[in-house]
N, C-alpha and C positions, 0 to 999 in steps of 0.2 A: 390496537397500539402498536403491534410488532415487537420484535426481540432482536438483541444483539447476539450474535453466536461467538462465545468464547472458547477457548480450549479446554475450559473446565465445565462448559455447559451454556445454555441460554440464560440472559439476564434481560431486564427491562432497561430500555434505552436511557432512563433517568439514572440508572446504576453505574453506567459507564464512566460518568465523571470528566475529570480533565484529561485529555487525551493527546498522545503524539501519534499522528495519523500516518506515518509512513517511516518505519525502521526496519533494521535487520539485527537478529542476534548473530547469526553465522551464515556464511556462504562457502560455495565450493565452485570455482570456476575451471575446474579440470575439463568440464564438458560432459554431456549426457551419457556418452558411452563408458565414461571410467568412474563417475561418481558413485558414492554409495556409503553406507555406514562403516564400511572397513577403512574409510579414509580418516576417522577420528575416534575419539573416546567421548561417548555421551557425558561421562562424569566429569571429564576435563572441560567440556564446553560449559556445564552448568558451573562449576566452580569458579571458571574464568569470568563468566558474563554475569554472574549473580551479583558481584559489588557494582556493576554499572546499572543494573535494575534497580537495586536498592537505592541509588542516588537519585533515580527517577521517581520513586515512591516517595522518597525523602522531601523533594521539592514539590510535593502536592499532586502529581499526576496518578491517576488510578487506571487508566487505559493505555494500552500500547499495541499499536498495529504492526505485526511482523510481516513484511513483504517479501520474504524469500519464498520463491515458488518451487514447486516440485522439479527435480533434476538440476537443482541448483543449490541444494543444501538444505532444504525444508526437511525438519525433523520435528514432528508433533509431539513426541515424548519428551524432548528436550524442552520445549515450550511449555507443555504441561508441568514439568517439574519447576521451572522457573516461575510460572504463574503462581503456584502455590507457595514457593519459599519467599518471592518477593511481594506477595499480595498484590497483585495486579491482574487486571482483566486483558489477557493477552489474544488477539485475533491471529489465526493462520488462514490460509487461503487454499484454493483449487485453481486449475488453469496451468497453462504452460508459457514460457518466456522465449520469445522469438527474436529479441536483439541479440547482436553478436553473430549475424549472418547465419543463424539457426544452429550455432553449435550446442546450444543447452536444450534441444529438443530431441525427444526419443525417436527411433526409427519410424514408429507407426504414425507419429504425428505428420508424415509425409504421405502415407499411402491412405490414410483414413480421411472421410469426409467431415465437414465441419459439424454434421449432426452425429457422427460417431464420436468425435472429440467431445462434443457437448455431453453426450450420454456417458462417458468416463466421468467427467466432473460431476454430473448429476448423482452418479452413484457414489462419490465420495460425500456428497451432501447427505444422501439418504442413509447411507450405511457406515460411514467414517472412513478415516485416511489410514492407509497401511496396516489394515487389520485392526486398528484401535477404533473406539468408539468416539474420537473427538473429530468433530466436524469444521468444514471451513466456515469462515464468517464473510468472506467476500471472494470474488473471482479476481485473480491477479494474471494479466497477460502483458505482452510487450512487443514492440515493433521496431524495427529499424529506422533511422532517418529517412526522409524524402517520401515520394510516393509509395504507398504499401505494396510489397512483392504479393505474389499470388498466395504464398504461404502465411505471410502476415495476415492479409485479408481474411484468410480462412480461420485463423485463431480468433480475430475479432469477432467473425460470424458466429464462431462456435461459442464465444463468451456471451454474446446477445441471446443465442439459443438457450443456453443454459440459465441465463438471468430469468428469462420467460418461465422457465420450469422450477426455479428455485426462489426468485426473489433476491439473490444475492447480488450486491452492488460489484460493478465491474470497474477495477482500478486498471488503466493502461499506461504503461511506461512509454512516454513519448519524448519530450524534450526538444522538439523541432516543430515548426508550424505545419508543413505539409502533412507529416505524419498525424500530428494531433487532429487536423481538419478532416484527414482521410478516416481517421478512427471514428470520429463523430458520425460522418456520413455513412458509414458502414453500419453502426450500431442502429442508428435512426432507420437505415432500409430494412434492417430486421424487424422493425415495429417496436423498438424499445426507445423510451423517452430519454431524452438527454440527461436529465436528473439521476439516472442510474449510472452514469459515467463519471469517474475521477479521471481528470487529466494530469497523469503523474508527471512530475518534472516540469510543471507549467513555468516555472521561474527559468527554466532553461531555454524558453522559446524568446529568441531575440526581439522580434516584432512584438511589442507590448500592445498593439492594437489588435493582435490575435487573441490574446488573453481576453479582452473585451468582448470579441466576436464568439468566443468559445461560452464565455459566461452568458451572453445575451442568448444563445441558444439553450441555455438552462444547465450546462454541464458544470460539475464541480471543478473548482480551479485550485490545484494544489501546489503550494510553494513549501517545497520540501528539502530544499538545499541549504538549510540555516546552518551558519558555521560562525565561528569566531570572527572570520575575514568578511563576512557578507552581511553584517548586522544593519549598516547604512543603505544598502541597497534592498534590503528586505523591508525595512521600514517605509522607504519610498514605495515599493511595489504595494505593500498592503494598504497604505494611506491612500494611494490612487484607486485602488478596487472599493475600498470603503467609501470614498468620495464620489465614485461613479453609481454607489448604491447596489454592490455586489458583495456586501459584507456576509451575507448569509449562504454564500456559495464558496467560501474560503477554507481550505484546510492547510495546517501549518505543521511542519515538522523538519527533521534534521536529515534523513536518510543517512543515519550514522550506525555505529556498532560495527558491523563488518568484521568479525572474527574468520578471517580466511582459513578454514581447516585444511590440514595437508601440508602446510608451509612451517610446521614446527613452532618452535618458541618465537621466532621472528614475527609470525602472524600476531602473537599478542601485543607487540610493540606499535602495530598498526590500527589497533581498535580505537574508534572515535566515541568519546562519551556523548551521552544524550542530555548535555547540561546548557548549550547555548541559548536556548530559547527561554528558559527559567532565569538564567544568571545575567543574559545580556540583552536579548530581544524584547522580552516583555517589559522590563524597565525603560528601554529605549522607546518603545512604542507610548508608555505612558507620557514620557517626556515629551512626545511628539504630539501630545493631545488626543491619543485613544484612550477612550472610557473603559471603565470596569465593565460596563454592560457589552460594549463592543469586544473586550477581551473574553469575557464569558461566553460570548457567541462563538469566536474563533475556535475556542479550546474545549468547551463543553457542548454548547447546543449544535454546533455544526456537525461535529463528529457523530455524536448520537443520532442526527438525522441521516447524515450519510450511509451510516453502517446498519441502519435499522432495515431488517429483511423484509421486503414486501416487493411485488411485481409492479414495474412501472412501464406501462404500454404507452407507445406514442398516440 
């Protein structure tokens, strides 16, 4: 049956519950060369973000996928404390973030091979992250828009190699058609089935026929930009995918939170709550004729399936 790996340890997929599949607790955009725990106070992050996560739990969600990668503000100890205090199944990740013209990549990411990078990520899976026993629940990587650069393609190949050794699902930040298609092609060339790939920010891909093409290939389509202002558009996108028969490949989330550490008190005013889906999108979907069974699939069945650890070979 497989397991889902949370920051508090493995759970059965059926325990994951209602899930937000792509969110962020904290981030640090200063760059890989300068980021680190000296940039923030862990107690402050926990105190600041806990009310937002309590609000998630109060709205019936029990799963929360944190997509902040290494070198961009990932702190598994903060996530562990929040998971315990908010009573949430929180996932963290392994992998590197190539978007931003490689600003968020450590120096060794340029000199090491895809196999060497994959080995680093596999070690986090086998031994835990940053000296802790906390293990990643998926692989997060990221590429810039357009045709894949040499470095971005290496990151994707490394993610594919790591998947074949761990069974961890790959979530790749794309948001643009050529990048998304290039990621899909690269993953499959490494012998990984498309069902192991989440196309992150698929709702940012302007050509909606590409959404269908990616889904037809078997990839997960993640509409993770839900906000107060996007409800009508997301209802339309979701309805279109359901009507096309791809309801069992959709993941929905906000890409919210984003406590930008290192920016002082001003950062707290920019935090986005994780409430638009429960408060606005789900009622709007129901009003548009989406059934309770379809909603259960979108928020319970699909995330459990997407993040269940298993090797998926092409």
